[in-house]
N, C-alpha and C positions, 0 to 999 in steps of 0.2 A: 485496567487503567492503562491509557494509552500513552506511549512517549517517544522522543524521537531519542535513538541513543548514536549519537554522532559520531562515538568513537568506535562504533562497530560499523556505520554508515547503514542503519537499518532503521526501521519502524518499529515498534513492538506496542503488543495486545496483551497484557496478562490477565487471562480469563481462568476461572475454577481449573479448567484441565490442561492448564498448561502455557506457556510463552507462545504466542504465533508472532510471528513477524514477517516483515517484507526487507529483502535488502536493496540500496540505491544506489546509484553513483550522480554526483552532480557532471553534466555535462559543460563542456568551455562556453556554449551558448546561452548557459543560466537555466537551463531545464534538469529536471530531477529524473534519471531514468530506473523503473521499477525493474529490476533486474530477477527476482528471485521469491517466491512468497511460498512458507515452510510452517505446517498444521502437525501440532502433536496427533498422533494417532486417537487418541482420545478424545479428540475436539474436532476431526474430520466428518463432513457431512450434516455439522450443526449450524453452521454460519458464520462459524470464526473469521475465517478467512473475511467474507463480505463485510462482517463488522470491522474488521482491520482496513479494510479497503474502503469504507464510508470515512473514519478515522483520517486517512490519508488525504482524501477527498476534500474534508473541511478545513484541515490543517492547509491544502493546497492553496484552497480559496480565501484562508486569514490572510496569507504570507504572502499571497500574489504570484503565487511559485505556479509554473510550468510543468506538468507531467508528461513523460515517454513510457508506454508500454514494451518491454522487451521480454517479459516474462509469457508463457502461456497465461497463466491466472489472469493475471491483469487485462491482457488481450480481450479473453473472452469475457468478462469481468464488463470491462467496456461498450465492447460491442452490444451485449445485453442492456446497458445500462444509460441510455441518451441522453438522461439530465446530467451524466457525469463530464460529460465530451466536452463542456465550458472549460474545462482546465490541460486540455491535452495539447503538447506543443505542435 
């Protein structure tokens, strides 16, 4: 289940292997910077972070939100997925 946890400034995806999350901060120019992804050990290598990123991208598109990649996972993901660049700030 995907959700935005605004109190902790993070996106969350609850899966069988645990909670996958991505911290964010909103920038003064209205973009949302993705600052850190974390995946539980049991979920690593199984595509959980990618599913979270897909949910984040869908949310950003629906909200008309622009994203910035500030962590290595987000930077690498966006380099590999040209179709996701439409939401980049």
